[in-house]
C-alpha positions in Angstrom: 0.0 0.1 -0.3 1.2 3.4 -1.1 0.5 7.0 0.8 -2.1 9.2 -0.6 -0.6 11.5 -2.1 -1.9 14.8 -1.1 0.7 16.8 0.8 4.3 18.7 -1.2 6.6 17.4 0.6 10.3 19.2 1.5 13.2 16.8 0.9 13.8 16.3 4.9 13.5 14.1 6.9 13.1 15.5 10.8 14.4 12.4 13.4 14.5 14.3 16.4 13.7 17.6 18.4 14.4 19.6 21.1 13.7 23.4 21.9 13.7 25.0 19.2 15.1 23.3 16.7 14.3 19.8 15.4 17.7 17.4 13.8 17.9 15.9 10.2 19.4 12.2 9.9 22.6 13.7 9.7 22.5 15.7 12.6 22.2 18.8 11.1 20.6 21.3 13.4 17.2 23.9 11.8 15.9 26.0 13.6 11.7 25.9 13.2 10.4 29.6 13.5 7.1 27.5 12.5 6.4 25.0 14.5 4.4 22.5 12.7 1.4 25.5 12.2 2.2 26.7 15.3 1.1 23.3 17.2 4.7 23.3 18.9 3.7 25.6 21.8 6.7 25.1 24.5 9.2 23.2 23.0 10.5 19.7 21.4 10.4 17.9 23.3 10.5 19.7 26.9 11.5 17.2 29.7 8.3 18.0 32.0 5.9 16.9 28.9 7.6 14.1 28.0 7.1 12.6 31.8 4.4 13.5 31.8 3.2 11.8 28.8 5.7 8.9 30.1 4.1 8.6 33.2 0.3 8.8 32.3 1.2 6.4 28.8 2.4 3.9 31.9 -0.7 4.0 33.5 -3.8 4.7 31.4 -4.0 5.7 28.0 -7.2 5.9 27.0 -11.1 4.9 28.2 -14.3 6.1 26.7 -16.3 9.2 28.0 -18.3 6.5 30.0 -16.2 6.5 33.3 -15.2 9.3 35.7 -11.6 10.6 34.1 -10.7 13.1 36.7 -8.1 14.2 34.1 -10.6 16.0 32.0 -12.0 17.9 35.3 -7.8 19.1 36.3 -8.0 20.1 32.3 -10.8 23.0 32.6 -9.9 23.7 36.5 -6.6 24.8 34.9 -7.3 26.3 31.7 -10.1 28.2 33.3 -7.8 29.7 35.2 -4.8 30.7 33.1 -7.3 31.8 30.6 -9.0 34.5 32.2 -12.2 32.1 31.6 -13.0 29.6 34.9 -16.6 30.9 34.5 -16.8 28.7 31.0 -17.8 25.2 31.0 -15.2 22.8 28.0 -15.8 20.2 26.1 -12.6 18.3 24.5 -12.4 16.8 21.0 -9.7 16.2 18.7 -8.5 18.2 16.9 -9.2 22.6 15.9 -11.9 21.4 12.7 -13.8 19.1 15.2 -13.9 21.7 17.5 -15.2 24.3 15.4 -17.5 21.6 14.0 -18.8 21.4 17.6 -19.4 25.0 18.0 -21.1 25.0 14.7 -23.9 22.2 15.7 -23.5 24.0 19.1 -24.8 27.8 17.4 -27.1 26.1 15.2 -28.7 24.1 17.8 -29.0 27.2 20.2 -31.2 29.2 18.0 -32.5 27.0 15.4 -30.6 28.4 12.4 -28.2 27.3 10.3 -26.1 30.3 8.4 -22.7 31.5 9.3 -21.4 34.8 8.8 -17.1 34.3 7.9 -14.5 36.0 6.5 -12.5 36.4 3.4 -9.5 34.5 4.3 -10.6 32.2 6.9 -10.2 29.1 7.5 -11.7 27.1 10.1 -10.7 23.7 9.3 -11.2 20.9 6.8 -13.8 18.6 7.9 -18.0 19.1 6.1 -19.2 22.3 8.6 -16.2 23.9 9.3 -14.9 23.6 5.8 -18.0 25.3 4.0 -16.9 28.2 5.8 -12.9 28.1 4.9 -12.8 30.5 2.3 -10.6 28.0 -0.1 -13.3 26.5 -3.0 -10.4 24.5 -3.8 -11.0 22.3 -0.7 -15.3 21.6 -0.7 -17.0 18.9 -2.1 -20.6 19.9 -2.9 -21.7 17.3 0.5 -19.6 20.1 2.1 -22.5 22.9 0.7 -24.7 22.1 2.5 -25.7 25.8 4.6 -25.4 29.0 3.0 -22.2 30.7 4.4 -20.9 35.0 4.5 -18.0 36.0 3.1 -17.0 39.5 4.8 -14.4 41.3 4.2 -12.4 41.9 7.4 -13.0 44.9 10.1 -15.8 45.3 7.2 -18.8 46.3 9.9 -21.3 47.7 7.5 -22.3 44.9 5.8 -22.2 42.5 9.4 -24.2 44.9 11.1 -26.3 44.7 7.3 -26.2 40.3 7.7 -27.3 40.6 10.9 -29.8 42.5 11.1 -32.2 40.0 8.9 -31.9 37.5 12.4 -31.5 34.6 10.0 -27.5 34.1 11.4 -27.1 31.4 13.2 -23.2 32.3 14.7 -20.6 34.4 13.3 -17.6 33.1 13.1 -13.5 34.7 13.2 -10.6 34.4 13.8 -9.0 35.5 17.6 -5.7 36.4 14.1 -6.5 35.4 10.8 -4.0 33.2 10.2 -3.4 31.1 6.9 -5.2 34.6 5.3 -1.8 35.8 5.9 -1.6 37.3 10.0 -3.7 39.8 9.8 -5.5 41.2 13.1 -9.0 42.5 14.0 -9.3 45.9 15.0 -10.7 45.7 18.6 -13.0 48.5 18.3 -14.6 45.9 15.2 -14.6 43.2 17.6 -16.9 44.4 20.1 -19.2 46.0 17.7 -19.6 42.4 16.4 -20.6 41.4 19.9 -23.1 43.7 20.3 -24.6 43.2 17.4 -24.8 39.5 17.9 -26.0 39.9 21.6 -28.7 42.0 19.1 -29.4 39.7 16.9 -29.3 36.5 19.0 -26.3 35.2 17.3 -23.3 33.4 18.9 -20.1 34.6 18.3 -17.5 31.8 18.0 -14.0 33.3 18.5 -11.1 30.5 16.6 -8.6 30.8 18.9 -6.8 27.1 17.0 -3.7 29.0 15.8 -4.2 32.5 18.0 -4.8 31.3 21.5 -2.4 29.2 24.2 -0.4 32.4 24.7 0.9 32.8 21.1 -0.1 36.8 20.5 1.1 37.2 24.3 -2.6 37.2 25.6 -3.8 34.1 26.5 -6.2 34.6 23.9 -6.2 37.2 21.1 -9.4 38.1 21.4 -8.3 39.7 24.9 -6.3 42.6 23.5 -10.6 43.7 23.2 -13.0 43.6 25.3 -15.3 40.7 24.0 -17.3 37.8 25.9 -17.9 34.9 22.8 -20.3 32.8 23.5 -18.0 29.7 22.0 -13.9 29.9 21.3 -12.8 26.7 20.0 -9.0 25.6 21.1 -6.6 22.9 19.3 -3.0 23.8 18.0 -0.4 24.9 21.0 -2.6 22.8 23.3 -1.3 19.8 23.3 2.1 20.6 21.7 1.5 18.1 19.0 -0.6 15.7 20.9 -4.1 15.9 19.1 -6.2 17.2 21.6 -9.0 20.7 21.1 -11.7 22.3 23.1 -14.7 24.1 22.5 -15.3 26.9 26.0 -18.8 27.1 26.0 -20.5 30.3 27.8 -22.5 28.9 31.1 -25.3 30.6 28.9 -25.5 27.4 26.7 -27.1 24.0 29.3 -25.6 20.7 28.2 -27.7 18.2 28.1 -26.7 14.6 28.1 -25.8 12.9 23.8 -25.9 17.0 23.2 -21.9 16.6 21.6 -19.8 13.4 22.0 -16.2 11.9 20.8 -14.6 8.4 21.7 -11.1 10.0 22.0 -12.1 13.1 22.9 -10.6 14.2 25.9 -8.9 11.1 26.8 -6.8 10.2 30.4 -3.0 11.1 27.7 -4.4 13.6 25.9 -5.8 15.2 29.2 -2.0 14.5 30.4 -0.7 16.3 27.4 -3.0 19.5 27.8 -1.8 19.1 31.4 1.7 19.3 31.2 1.1 22.8 28.3 -0.8 24.6 30.5 1.7 24.0 33.4 4.7 25.0 31.1 2.9 27.9 29.7 2.2 29.1 33.3 5.6 27.6 34.9 8.0 29.9 32.2 5.7 32.5 31.5 5.3 31.7 28.6 2.6 34.3 27.3 4.3 36.9 28.5 7.8 36.2 26.9 6.0 35.6 23.2 4.9 38.9 24.0 8.1 40.0 25.1 10.4 38.7 22.2 7.7 39.3 19.4 7.7 42.5 20.1 11.5 41.9 19.3 11.2 40.5 16.5 8.4 42.8 14.9 10.4 46.1 15.8 13.3 44.5 13.8 11.4 43.4 11.1 10.1 46.7 10.3 13.8 47.3 9.6 14.6 45.1 7.1 14.2 47.5 3.5 12.5 44.4 1.8 9.7 43.5 3.9 6.5 45.5 2.8 4.7 45.0 5.9 5.0 43.0 9.2 2.1 42.4 10.9 1.0 40.8 14.2 0.7 40.1 18.0 3.4 38.4 20.1 4.9 35.3 18.5 2.4 35.3 15.6 4.0 37.1 12.7 3.9 38.6 8.8 6.1 39.3 7.3 4.5 40.8 3.8 7.0 41.0 0.6 7.0 42.4 -3.0 7.6 39.0 -4.1 6.0 35.2 -4.1 7.9 34.2 -0.9 8.2 30.5 -2.0 11.9 30.1 -3.3 12.7 32.4 0.0 11.4 29.6 2.3 13.4 27.3 0.8 16.2 29.4 -0.1 15.8 29.9 3.9 15.0 25.9 4.9 18.0 24.2 3.3 20.9 27.0 3.5 19.9 29.2 6.2 18.1 26.1 8.1 15.6 28.0 9.4 11.9 27.0 9.5 9.3 29.3 8.2 5.3 29.0 7.5 3.6 30.0 4.1 0.2 31.6 3.8 -2.9 32.1 1.4 -1.1 35.0 0.5 1.8 33.7 -1.6 3.8 37.4 -0.9 3.1 36.8 3.1 5.6 34.4 5.3 4.4 33.5 8.5 6.7 32.9 12.1 5.1 31.0 14.4 8.2 29.8 17.2 7.4 27.8 20.3 6.5 30.2 23.1 9.4 29.4 25.3 12.1 31.0 22.2 15.4 33.0 23.8 17.6 36.0 22.6 19.8 33.4 21.5 17.4 32.2 18.4 15.6 35.4 18.1 19.3 36.3 16.6 19.7 33.5 14.5 16.6 33.4 12.7 17.3 38.0 11.4 20.6 37.1 10.7 20.1 34.1 8.9 16.9 36.0 7.4 19.3 39.3 7.0 21.6 36.7 4.3 18.4 34.7 2.6 17.0 38.4 1.8 20.7 39.2 -0.2 21.5 36.2 -1.2 17.6 35.5 -2.3 16.9 33.9 -6.6 14.1 33.8 -6.9 14.6 30.8 -9.5 16.6 28.9 -6.9 16.3 25.0 -6.8 16.4 22.9 -3.8 
């Protein structure tokens, strides 16, 4: 049997990770400023993370959600405390797409509607309902298009106001910081006005913090740069530092009932251990503050590069926009400077999503490597 060939692959095989670095089979170190799509939040092979998983794996990896699992309760309480959302309820699942699926489902249960507002450039997942509010027609099969989805311009309050006034919108879903779209931060005033309108028209406000959450923005959640109180908050990526886990934080005005939502693997013992380890490391090492500090340093330095047209983002969720397609530059950085960076739907934007515990030396290494990469940039380089 062969793999189903849907991923374009670099000619590179990491075999080990440690901190902000991954190593290939020849022992060559690569600085990881992408974190596998913002997943590696507390660094590769962090000793506490590894220990937590090893200890839990030796006791119990999995049992179903038909039994008591105190780790789920502990994770919910820890997440509530660190995120400043202690009154929310937590539904655990396995991925960001699944988190958004369940959030959209809860919204539709709540108001008996099915029309959704999203935004141009949005990415909310590849599963059935989530992909229909992802702004990429190429990845939607006919079966996915089972409800009406409107895509509005980013930060355009007038169009959102007009649509919500029809009072047929189940949910408005928006990323705390738009990720794959190219790192775009919503105006705080826009989010606040949208929140007021959603409440007025009985529309559920979903904050997709799958990429922007867990301290990446320099706050625990990116929406916390505003005064918004979302109805639902979805999380995943950095939640498990590479172990599959996701969740929906649910405002207390939503009432649970048996069978309303469900999952086989979500909230299993090993996933909860991974989730707890991440939160313990974030708290102990003050990684939210670290992300804010080094994110600001990086953005200030990047604004001094003549070749970079615009620098966008918050914390360690940064977009660098160029006047040229960045694909050859990313390859040059990877294979000559040994630095991982990320792409975006915008072909001229590089995304930076390093682990939250990067340090001054690693920031300097990235900036020096980028400087050399830009100086030697060859649009037709063949790697």
